[in-house]
N, CA, C and O atoms as a GROMACS GRO file, in nm:
protein
  208
    1MET      N    1   0.460  -1.282   0.985
    1MET     CA    2   0.513  -1.150   1.001
    1MET      C    3   0.453  -1.088   1.126
    1MET      O    4   0.336  -1.110   1.157
    2ARG      N    5   0.533  -1.014   1.196
    2ARG     CA    6   0.486  -0.944   1.315
    2ARG      C    7   0.497  -0.795   1.290
    2ARG      O    8   0.595  -0.748   1.232
    3ALA      N    9   0.399  -0.722   1.334
    3ALA     CA   10   0.400  -0.576   1.317
    3ALA      C   11   0.360  -0.512   1.448
    3ALA      O   12   0.270  -0.559   1.517
    4GLY      N   13   0.427  -0.406   1.480
    4GLY     CA   14   0.393  -0.330   1.599
    4GLY      C   15   0.353  -0.189   1.558
    4GLY      O   16   0.371  -0.150   1.443
    5GLY      N   17   0.300  -0.115   1.652
    5GLY     CA   18   0.262   0.021   1.621
    5GLY      C   19   0.114   0.033   1.592
    5GLY      O   20   0.032  -0.036   1.652
    6ASP      N   21   0.081   0.122   1.499
    6ASP     CA   22  -0.059   0.153   1.477
    6ASP      C   23  -0.109   0.130   1.334
    6ASP      O   24  -0.197   0.204   1.290
    7PRO      N   25  -0.058   0.033   1.260
    7PRO     CA   26  -0.114   0.015   1.126
    7PRO      C   27  -0.252  -0.050   1.131
    7PRO      O   28  -0.277  -0.138   1.213
    8ASP      N   29  -0.340  -0.006   1.043
    8ASP     CA   30  -0.471  -0.069   1.029
    8ASP      C   31  -0.464  -0.186   0.930
    8ASP      O   32  -0.528  -0.289   0.949
    9PHE      N   33  -0.384  -0.168   0.825
    9PHE     CA   34  -0.368  -0.272   0.724
    9PHE      C   35  -0.222  -0.279   0.683
    9PHE      O   36  -0.150  -0.178   0.686
   10ILE      N   37  -0.178  -0.396   0.645
   10ILE     CA   38  -0.044  -0.416   0.592
   10ILE      C   39  -0.058  -0.488   0.459
   10ILE      O   40  -0.123  -0.592   0.450
   11ALA      N   41   0.002  -0.432   0.356
   11ALA     CA   42  -0.001  -0.495   0.224
   11ALA      C   43   0.141  -0.532   0.185
   11ALA      O   44   0.231  -0.448   0.188
   12LEU      N   45   0.160  -0.656   0.150
   12LEU     CA   46   0.290  -0.701   0.103
   12LEU      C   47   0.284  -0.707  -0.049
   12LEU      O   48   0.199  -0.777  -0.106
   13VAL      N   49   0.372  -0.635  -0.114
   13VAL     CA   50   0.372  -0.626  -0.260
   13VAL      C   51   0.509  -0.666  -0.311
   13VAL      O   52   0.611  -0.618  -0.261
   14VAL      N   53   0.512  -0.753  -0.410
   14VAL     CA   54   0.639  -0.794  -0.472
   14VAL      C   55   0.641  -0.736  -0.613
   14VAL      O   56   0.552  -0.763  -0.694
   15CYS      N   57   0.742  -0.657  -0.641
   15CYS     CA   58   0.756  -0.593  -0.772
   15CYS      C   59   0.898  -0.615  -0.823
   15CYS      O   60   0.991  -0.636  -0.745
   16SER      N   61   0.912  -0.610  -0.954
   16SER     CA   62   1.046  -0.629  -1.012
   16SER      C   63   1.133  -0.506  -0.995
   16SER      O   64   1.256  -0.518  -0.992
   17ASP      N   65   1.073  -0.389  -0.983
   17ASP     CA   66   1.151  -0.267  -0.958
   17ASP      C   67   1.060  -0.161  -0.895
   17ASP      O   68   0.939  -0.178  -0.889
   18VAL      N   69   1.120  -0.053  -0.850
   18VAL     CA   70   1.046   0.052  -0.780
   18VAL      C   71   0.947   0.122  -0.873
   18VAL      O   72   0.843   0.169  -0.827
   19GLN      N   73   0.977   0.129  -1.001
   19GLN     CA   74   0.887   0.194  -1.095
   19GLN      C   75   0.751   0.123  -1.103
   19GLN      O   76   0.652   0.186  -1.139
   20GLU      N   77   0.745  -0.004  -1.071
   20GLU     CA   78   0.617  -0.076  -1.070
   20GLU      C   79   0.531  -0.037  -0.951
   20GLU      O   80   0.409  -0.050  -0.957
   21VAL      N   81   0.592   0.009  -0.844
   21VAL     CA   82   0.518   0.044  -0.722
   21VAL      C   83   0.446   0.177  -0.739
   21VAL      O   84   0.337   0.195  -0.683
   22ASP      N   85   0.503   0.270  -0.813
   22ASP     CA   86   0.449   0.405  -0.826
   22ASP      C   87   0.304   0.407  -0.875
   22ASP      O   88   0.221   0.473  -0.813
   23PRO      N   89   0.270   0.337  -0.984
   23PRO     CA   90   0.129   0.338  -1.027
   23PRO      C   91   0.034   0.276  -0.924
   23PRO      O   92  -0.080   0.321  -0.909
   24LEU      N   93   0.080   0.175  -0.853
   24LEU     CA   94  -0.003   0.112  -0.749
   24LEU      C   95  -0.035   0.213  -0.639
   24LEU      O   96  -0.150   0.224  -0.597
   25ILE      N   97   0.065   0.285  -0.593
   25ILE     CA   98   0.044   0.386  -0.488
   25ILE      C   99  -0.050   0.495  -0.538
   25ILE      O  100  -0.141   0.536  -0.466
   26ASN      N  101  -0.027   0.542  -0.660
   26ASN     CA  102  -0.114   0.647  -0.716
   26ASN      C  103  -0.258   0.600  -0.724
   26ASN      O  104  -0.350   0.675  -0.690
   27ASP      N  105  -0.281   0.477  -0.769
   27ASP     CA  106  -0.417   0.424  -0.780
   27ASP      C  107  -0.485   0.416  -0.644
   27ASP      O  108  -0.604   0.445  -0.633
   28MET      N  109  -0.412   0.376  -0.541
   28MET     CA  110  -0.471   0.364  -0.408
   28MET      C  111  -0.505   0.501  -0.350
   28MET      O  112  -0.608   0.515  -0.284
   29VAL      N  113  -0.422   0.601  -0.375
   29VAL     CA  114  -0.447   0.734  -0.321
   29VAL      C  115  -0.566   0.799  -0.392
   29VAL      O  116  -0.649   0.863  -0.328
   30VAL      N  117  -0.575   0.783  -0.524
   30VAL     CA  118  -0.682   0.846  -0.602
   30VAL      C  119  -0.815   0.773  -0.585
   30VAL      O  120  -0.920   0.832  -0.609
   31ALA      N  121  -0.814   0.647  -0.544
   31ALA     CA  122  -0.936   0.566  -0.535
   31ALA      C  123  -1.032   0.613  -0.426
   31ALA      O  124  -1.147   0.570  -0.424
   32ASP      N  125  -0.988   0.700  -0.336
   32ASP     CA  126  -1.073   0.751  -0.229
   32ASP      C  127  -1.135   0.637  -0.149
   32ASP      O  128  -1.257   0.629  -0.132
   33ILE      N  129  -1.048   0.548  -0.099
   33ILE     CA  130  -1.094   0.434  -0.019
   33ILE      C  131  -1.062   0.451   0.128
   33ILE      O  132  -1.062   0.354   0.204
   34GLY      N  133  -1.033   0.575   0.169
   34GLY     CA  134  -1.012   0.603   0.310
   34GLY      C  135  -0.868   0.601   0.356
   34GLY      O  136  -0.841   0.600   0.476
   35ILE      N  137  -0.774   0.601   0.264
   35ILE     CA  138  -0.633   0.604   0.303
   35ILE      C  139  -0.596   0.748   0.337
   35ILE      O  140  -0.603   0.837   0.253
   36ARG      N  141  -0.556   0.768   0.463
   36ARG     CA  142  -0.515   0.903   0.505
   36ARG      C  143  -0.364   0.920   0.498
   36ARG      O  144  -0.314   1.028   0.466
   37ASN      N  145  -0.292   0.815   0.528
   37ASN     CA  146  -0.146   0.821   0.513
   37ASN      C  147  -0.094   0.682   0.481
   37ASN      O  148  -0.159   0.581   0.507
   38MET      N  149   0.023   0.680   0.425
   38MET     CA  150   0.080   0.554   0.379
   38MET      C  151   0.229   0.554   0.412
   38MET      O  152   0.297   0.656   0.401
   39ARG      N  153   0.278   0.440   0.452
   39ARG     CA  154   0.419   0.423   0.482
   39ARG      C  155   0.471   0.308   0.399
   39ARG      O  156   0.405   0.205   0.388
   40MET      N  157   0.588   0.324   0.340
   40MET     CA  158   0.642   0.220   0.256
   40MET      C  159   0.784   0.186   0.301
   40MET      O  160   0.865   0.274   0.328
   41HIS      N  161   0.811   0.058   0.308
   41HIS     CA  162   0.946   0.010   0.340
   41HIS      C  163   0.992  -0.077   0.224
   41HIS      O  164   0.922  -0.171   0.185
   42VAL      N  165   1.107  -0.047   0.172
   42VAL     CA  166   1.161  -0.124   0.060
   42VAL      C  167   1.262  -0.223   0.116
   42VAL      O  168   1.357  -0.184   0.184
   43ILE      N  169   1.241  -0.350   0.086
   43ILE     CA  170   1.332  -0.456   0.130
   43ILE      C  171   1.431  -0.480   0.016
   43ILE      O  172   1.392  -0.518  -0.094
   44LEU      N  173   1.557  -0.458   0.043
   44LEU     CA  174   1.659  -0.468  -0.061
   44LEU      C  175   1.718  -0.607  -0.077
   44LEU      O  176   1.771  -0.640  -0.183
   45SER      N  177   1.710  -0.688   0.025
   45SER     CA  178   1.764  -0.823   0.014
   45SER      C  179   1.688  -0.914   0.109
   45SER      O  180   1.617  -0.868   0.198
   46ARG      N  181   1.705  -1.043   0.089
   46ARG     CA  182   1.640  -1.141   0.176
   46ARG      C  183   1.717  -1.152   0.307
   46ARG      O  184   1.840  -1.140   0.308
   47PRO      N  185   1.646  -1.175   0.417
   47PRO     CA  186   1.717  -1.197   0.543
   47PRO      C  187   1.784  -1.334   0.543
   47PRO      O  188   1.742  -1.426   0.473
   48LYS      N  189   1.887  -1.345   0.622
   48LYS     CA  190   1.951  -1.476   0.639
   48LYS      C  191   1.874  -1.553   0.745
   48LYS      O  192   1.839  -1.497   0.849
   49TRP      N  193   1.848  -1.678   0.719
   49TRP     CA  194   1.775  -1.763   0.813
   49TRP      C  195   1.876  -1.851   0.886
   49TRP      O  196   1.961  -1.915   0.823
   50PHE      N  197   1.867  -1.853   1.016
   50PHE     CA  198   1.956  -1.933   1.098
   50PHE      C  199   1.876  -2.040   1.171
   50PHE      O  200   1.773  -2.011   1.230
   51ALA      N  201   1.924  -2.159   1.167
   51ALA     CA  202   1.862  -2.268   1.241
   51ALA      C  203   1.948  -2.294   1.364
   51ALA      O  204   2.059  -2.347   1.354
   52ALA      N  205   1.895  -2.254   1.478
   52ALA     CA  206   1.975  -2.269   1.599
   52ALA      C  207   1.914  -2.372   1.691
   52ALA      O  208   1.968  -2.398   1.799
   0.00000   0.00000   0.00000
């Protein structure tokens, strides 16, 4: 995976639905581990792979 911009950490999480993500985010915010802001991107489908 390639990432650009200014992230300090990238976490890849696989969940069966969005409701599973909510407790994880809440736990990370309340844990006081230095997270000042968080960005989330939801992937709705797999990319198509092309062999060229």
